[in-house]
C-alpha positions as CSV (number, residue, x, y, z in Angstrom):
1,M,-65.2,-69.8,-27.4
2,K,-67.6,-68.5,-30.1
3,K,-69.7,-71.7,-29.7
4,A,-69.9,-71.3,-26.0
5,L,-71.0,-67.7,-26.4
6,F,-73.6,-68.8,-28.9
7,F,-75.1,-71.4,-26.6
8,A,-75.0,-68.9,-23.7
9,G,-76.9,-66.4,-25.8
10,L,-79.4,-69.0,-26.9
11,L,-80.0,-70.1,-23.3
12,C,-80.6,-66.5,-22.3
13,S,-83.1,-66.1,-25.2
14,I,-85.0,-69.2,-24.1
15,L,-85.2,-68.0,-20.5
16,A,-86.3,-64.6,-21.6
17,V,-89.1,-66.2,-23.6
18,A,-90.0,-68.8,-20.9
19,A,-90.1,-66.5,-17.9
20,P,-92.9,-64.3,-19.2
21,A,-94.8,-67.5,-20.3
22,G,-94.4,-68.9,-16.8
23,V,-95.5,-65.6,-15.2
24,A,-98.5,-65.5,-17.6
25,H,-99.4,-69.1,-16.6
26,A,-99.3,-68.2,-12.9
27,Q,-101.3,-65.1,-13.4
28,S,-103.9,-67.1,-15.4
29,A,-104.2,-69.7,-12.7
30,A,-104.6,-66.9,-10.0
31,A,-107.2,-65.2,-12.1
32,G,-109.1,-68.5,-12.5
33,A,-109.0,-69.0,-8.7
34,K,-110.5,-65.6,-8.2
35,Q,-113.4,-66.4,-10.5
36,Y,-114.0,-69.8,-8.9
37,P,-116.5,-71.3,-8.8
38,T,-117.9,-70.6,-12.3
39,K,-120.5,-73.4,-12.3
40,T,-122.2,-76.1,-10.2
41,I,-119.8,-77.9,-7.8
42,R,-120.2,-81.7,-7.6
43,F,-119.5,-83.6,-4.4
44,V,-118.8,-87.2,-5.3
45,I,-120.0,-89.5,-2.5
46,P,-118.5,-93.0,-3.1
47,F,-121.3,-94.7,-1.2
48,S,-125.1,-95.0,-1.5
49,A,-127.5,-92.2,-0.6
50,G,-128.6,-92.2,3.0
51,G,-125.4,-93.2,4.6
52,L,-123.3,-91.1,6.9
53,S,-121.0,-89.8,4.2
54,D,-124.0,-88.8,2.1
55,I,-125.7,-87.1,5.1
56,L,-122.7,-85.1,6.1
57,G,-121.7,-84.3,2.6
58,R,-125.1,-82.7,2.0
59,I,-124.6,-80.5,5.2
60,V,-121.2,-79.3,3.9
61,G,-122.6,-78.8,0.3
62,Q,-125.5,-76.7,1.5
63,K,-123.2,-74.4,3.5
64,L,-120.7,-74.1,0.7
65,S,-123.4,-73.3,-1.8
66,E,-124.8,-70.6,0.4
67,S,-121.3,-69.1,0.7
68,V,-120.0,-69.2,-2.8
69,G,-123.3,-68.6,-4.7
70,Q,-123.2,-71.7,-6.9
71,P,-125.2,-75.0,-6.5
72,V,-123.5,-77.9,-4.9
73,I,-124.9,-81.3,-5.9
74,M,-124.3,-84.8,-4.5
75,D,-123.2,-87.5,-7.0
76,N,-123.5,-90.9,-5.3
77,R,-121.1,-93.4,-6.9
78,P,-121.1,-96.5,-4.7
79,G,-119.0,-99.6,-5.5
80,A,-115.6,-101.3,-4.8
81,S,-115.6,-100.0,-1.2
82,G,-115.5,-96.4,-2.4
83,N,-112.9,-96.8,-5.1
84,I,-115.2,-96.1,-8.0
85,G,-116.1,-92.7,-6.8
86,A,-112.6,-91.8,-5.8
87,E,-111.2,-92.8,-9.2
88,L,-113.7,-90.6,-10.9
89,V,-112.5,-87.6,-8.9
90,A,-108.8,-88.5,-9.5
91,K,-109.4,-88.3,-13.2
92,A,-111.7,-85.2,-13.1
93,P,-110.6,-81.8,-14.4
94,P,-108.5,-80.1,-11.6
95,D,-110.6,-76.9,-11.5
96,G,-112.3,-77.4,-8.1
97,H,-115.7,-78.3,-9.5
98,V,-115.6,-82.0,-8.9
99,L,-114.6,-82.9,-5.3
100,L,-114.5,-86.1,-3.2
101,I,-116.0,-86.7,0.2
102,N,-113.8,-89.4,1.7
103,S,-113.9,-91.5,4.9
104,I,-112.2,-94.3,6.7
105,N,-112.6,-96.8,3.8
106,Y,-110.3,-94.5,1.8
107,V,-107.3,-95.2,4.1
108,I,-108.2,-98.9,4.6
109,N,-108.5,-99.8,0.9
110,P,-104.8,-99.3,-0.2
111,G,-103.8,-102.2,2.0
112,L,-106.7,-104.4,1.0
113,I,-107.8,-103.7,-2.5
114,R,-104.9,-101.7,-4.1
115,P,-107.0,-99.0,-5.8
116,P,-106.2,-97.9,-9.4
117,F,-104.9,-94.5,-8.2
118,D,-102.5,-93.2,-5.6
119,P,-104.6,-92.0,-2.6
120,I,-102.0,-89.3,-1.7
121,R,-100.3,-88.3,-5.0
122,D,-103.5,-88.3,-7.1
123,F,-105.4,-85.9,-4.8
124,A,-105.0,-82.5,-3.2
125,A,-106.1,-82.6,0.4
126,V,-108.5,-79.8,1.2
127,S,-109.5,-80.4,4.9
128,L,-110.3,-83.0,7.5
129,I,-113.8,-81.8,8.1
130,A,-114.7,-83.9,11.1
131,S,-113.5,-86.9,13.2
132,G,-115.7,-89.8,14.4
133,P,-117.9,-91.5,15.1
134,P,-115.9,-94.3,16.9
135,L,-117.0,-97.9,16.9
136,V,-118.2,-99.5,20.1
137,L,-117.4,-103.0,21.3
138,A,-120.8,-104.5,22.1
139,V,-122.1,-107.9,23.2
140,H,-125.4,-109.6,23.7
141,P,-126.8,-108.8,27.2
142,S,-126.7,-112.5,28.1
143,M,-122.9,-112.6,27.8
144,P,-121.2,-113.0,31.2
145,V,-118.8,-110.0,30.6
146,K,-119.0,-106.4,31.5
147,S,-115.6,-105.2,30.4
148,V,-113.0,-105.6,27.7
149,K,-110.7,-107.5,30.1
150,E,-113.5,-110.0,31.0
151,L,-114.3,-110.5,27.3
152,V,-110.7,-111.2,26.4
153,A,-110.5,-113.6,29.4
154,L,-113.6,-115.5,28.2
155,A,-112.4,-115.7,24.7
156,K,-109.1,-117.1,25.9
157,A,-110.9,-119.7,28.0
158,R,-113.1,-120.7,25.0
159,P,-110.8,-120.4,22.0
160,G,-112.6,-120.5,18.7
161,E,-116.1,-120.6,20.3
162,L,-117.0,-116.9,20.1
163,N,-118.4,-115.5,16.9
164,F,-117.8,-111.9,15.9
165,A,-120.3,-110.1,13.6
166,N,-118.9,-107.5,11.2
167,S,-120.5,-105.4,8.4
168,G,-118.4,-106.9,5.6
169,I,-114.8,-107.9,4.8
170,G,-112.5,-105.0,4.9
171,T,-114.9,-102.6,6.7
172,S,-113.7,-100.8,9.8
173,P,-115.8,-103.1,12.1
174,H,-114.1,-106.1,10.5
175,L,-110.6,-104.7,11.0
176,A,-111.4,-103.6,14.5
177,G,-112.2,-107.2,15.3
178,E,-108.9,-108.3,13.6
179,L,-107.0,-105.6,15.6
180,L,-108.5,-106.9,18.8
181,R,-107.5,-110.5,17.9
182,H,-104.0,-109.4,16.9
183,M,-103.4,-107.4,20.1
184,T,-104.8,-110.0,22.5
185,G,-104.0,-113.3,20.8
186,I,-107.6,-114.4,21.2
187,K,-109.2,-116.8,18.7
188,I,-112.5,-115.6,17.5
189,V,-114.6,-116.4,14.4
190,Q,-115.4,-113.4,12.1
191,V,-118.9,-113.6,10.6
192,P,-119.4,-111.0,7.8
193,Y,-122.8,-109.6,7.1
194,R,-124.1,-107.3,4.4
195,G,-124.0,-104.2,6.5
196,S,-123.9,-102.7,10.0
197,V,-127.6,-103.0,10.6
198,Q,-127.6,-106.7,9.8
199,S,-124.5,-107.3,12.0
200,I,-126.1,-105.5,15.0
201,Y,-129.4,-107.5,14.7
202,A,-127.4,-110.7,14.5
203,V,-126.1,-109.9,18.0
204,I,-129.4,-108.7,19.2
205,G,-131.0,-111.9,18.0
206,G,-128.4,-114.0,19.7
207,E,-126.9,-115.4,16.4
208,V,-123.5,-114.0,17.2
209,A,-122.0,-112.9,20.5
210,V,-119.9,-109.8,19.7
211,T,-119.7,-106.9,17.3
212,F,-118.0,-103.5,16.7
213,P,-120.8,-101.3,15.3
214,N,-120.8,-97.6,14.7
215,L,-121.6,-95.9,18.0
216,T,-124.2,-93.6,16.4
217,V,-126.1,-96.7,15.0
218,A,-125.7,-98.7,18.2
219,L,-126.8,-96.0,20.7
220,P,-130.6,-96.7,20.5
221,H,-130.0,-100.5,21.1
222,M,-127.6,-99.7,24.0
223,K,-130.2,-97.5,25.7
224,S,-132.9,-100.1,25.2
225,G,-130.8,-102.8,26.8
226,K,-130.6,-104.9,23.6
227,L,-126.8,-104.5,23.4
228,R,-124.3,-104.2,26.2
229,A,-121.5,-101.8,25.3
230,L,-118.0,-102.4,26.8
231,A,-115.8,-99.7,25.3
232,V,-115.4,-97.2,22.5
233,T,-112.6,-97.3,19.9
234,S,-111.6,-93.6,20.0
235,I,-108.6,-92.5,22.1
236,K,-110.8,-90.1,24.0
237,R,-114.2,-90.9,25.6
238,A,-117.1,-90.3,23.2
239,P,-119.4,-87.3,24.1
240,A,-122.4,-89.4,23.0
241,A,-121.5,-92.1,25.6
242,P,-119.2,-90.6,28.2
243,E,-119.8,-93.4,30.6
244,L,-117.9,-95.9,28.4
245,P,-114.1,-96.3,28.7
246,T,-111.9,-96.4,25.6
247,M,-110.3,-99.6,24.4
248,D,-106.9,-97.8,25.0
249,A,-107.8,-97.2,28.6
250,S,-109.1,-100.8,29.0
251,G,-105.6,-102.2,28.6
252,L,-105.1,-102.2,24.9
253,R,-102.7,-99.4,24.5
254,G,-102.8,-97.7,21.1
255,F,-106.1,-99.3,20.1
256,E,-107.9,-96.7,17.9
257,V,-110.4,-97.0,15.2
258,N,-112.0,-93.7,14.5
259,G,-114.0,-92.6,11.4
260,F,-113.6,-89.3,9.7
261,I,-115.0,-87.2,6.9
262,G,-112.7,-85.2,4.6
263,L,-112.7,-83.2,1.4
264,L,-110.3,-83.9,-1.5
265,A,-109.7,-82.4,-4.9
266,P,-107.9,-83.7,-8.0
267,A,-104.1,-83.4,-7.6
268,A,-103.4,-80.5,-10.0
269,T,-106.1,-78.3,-8.5
270,P,-104.6,-74.7,-8.2
271,P,-103.5,-74.0,-4.6
272,A,-105.6,-70.9,-4.5
273,I,-108.7,-72.9,-5.1
274,V,-107.7,-75.5,-2.4
275,S,-107.1,-72.6,0.0
276,L,-110.4,-71.0,-0.8
277,L,-112.3,-74.3,-0.2
278,N,-110.3,-74.9,3.0
279,S,-111.2,-71.4,4.3
280,E,-114.9,-72.2,3.7
281,I,-114.7,-75.3,5.8
282,V,-113.0,-73.3,8.6
283,K,-115.8,-70.8,8.4
284,M,-118.4,-73.6,8.7
285,R,-116.7,-75.0,11.8
286,K,-117.4,-71.7,13.5
287,Q,-121.2,-71.8,12.8
288,P,-123.2,-73.3,15.7
289,D,-125.8,-74.9,13.5
290,F,-123.1,-76.7,11.5
291,V,-121.4,-77.9,14.7
292,E,-124.7,-79.1,16.2
293,R,-125.7,-81.1,13.1
294,F,-122.3,-82.8,13.0
295,E,-122.3,-83.6,16.7
296,S,-125.8,-85.0,16.4
297,N,-124.4,-87.5,14.0
298,G,-121.6,-88.5,16.4
299,M,-118.9,-86.4,14.6
300,E,-116.5,-83.9,16.1
301,P,-115.9,-80.9,13.7
302,V,-112.2,-80.3,13.0
303,A,-111.6,-78.2,9.9
304,S,-107.9,-78.8,9.5
305,A,-105.4,-77.2,7.1
306,P,-104.6,-79.3,4.0
307,E,-101.1,-80.4,5.0
308,P,-102.1,-82.0,8.4
309,F,-104.9,-83.8,6.7
310,A,-102.6,-85.2,4.1
311,R,-100.2,-86.4,6.8
312,Y,-103.1,-87.9,8.8
313,M,-104.2,-89.9,5.7
314,E,-100.6,-91.1,5.2
315,H,-100.4,-92.3,8.8
316,E,-103.8,-94.1,8.7
317,I,-102.9,-95.8,5.4
318,A,-99.6,-97.1,6.9
319,K,-101.4,-98.2,10.1
320,W,-104.1,-100.2,8.4
321,D,-101.7,-101.7,5.9
322,K,-99.7,-103.0,8.8
323,V,-102.8,-104.5,10.5
324,I,-104.0,-106.1,7.2
325,K,-100.6,-107.7,6.6
326,A,-100.3,-108.9,10.2
327,T,-103.7,-110.5,10.3
328,G,-103.7,-111.9,6.8
329,V,-107.0,-110.2,5.8
330,R,-108.0,-110.6,2.2
331,A,-110.7,-108.9,0.1
332,E,-113.5,-111.2,-1.1
C-alpha cells in the first residue's frame, strides 16, 4: 500500500513538473510563430531556372515578400527529377524559412524512383497554389486523324508503327502516353527526348507522329498549324483552348493528367507558421494581378487549405504508382 502511494505521489510530481514544461514549450512555439519570419525566406525550386516552377515560384515569392516584409529568394536545386531539392527541404530546420515549391513530378517520383524521404510524412502541406496546365494530345498535321477516337483506331490498325515523343522517362508526357496505351490497349513506341521543346520539334519536323506536350508550350505551334491538337488531359476544358475536348469526354473516362504548383514546409514546422503561410496564399488568390499572371501561364489559382492539399497529393501518388506498376515503366 505504501509502495503504491509512493509511486502515485511520484507520478503526480512528474506530471506537475511536465505540465508547465509542456505549456512553456507551446507558448514558446506560439511566440516564435508571431515573430515569423525573422530572416530571409528561401523557396527551393527543384528544377532549373526559367522553367514553369521557377517562374511561378518567383511570382509567389514576390507577393509573400511584399506582405511579410522579408526577402524571399529562389534557390534552384535541379536533379533526380526534383528529389534533390525536395530532400534538402525535408532536412531543413522546421522554422518556415526554407520551403519547397513542388509540382507533378513530386507525386510521380514515389512510384518510379523511390525518393530518400516520405513525400507525405516528411513535409507539412501549406497550400495547393494552382492547378494546371494540362497536357494536350497533339499530332503532326499530316496525320489522317482529327480526334482521339480516330487516333486510337489508326494505332490499332497499325500496331507498333506509331512513334510517341515524350520529354523523358518518368515525366508527365511520358506517363500520359503510357496511360493512353494502358486504357486503350494500343501498341505505340515511346521515344524519349531531353525535354518538352525537343519532343515538340520532333513531331513538327515529322520524326515522330504523336506527343503529349504542355498546353502552354504547345499553343503557339497549334495556332500556327504546325501541330494538330486533339484533346486536353484535364477533366474540364482548358480556358486557353476551350475548343478542344477533354480526353475524358473523348471516350477515355477518368483520363486525367494535370499539373499543379504547391507549397510545402518541413514536417515539424509549427502549425501557426503553416497557417500564416496558407493565409498569405489565400490573400494572393484574391489579387487580380496575381490571378492574371498565373492564368497567362495556363494555371488556375486555387489556394487550398493544408489538409485538402495533403489528401490530393496522397491520391495522386497512389494513382501514378498504379499506372507505373501496370505499364512496367522503369527509371533510366
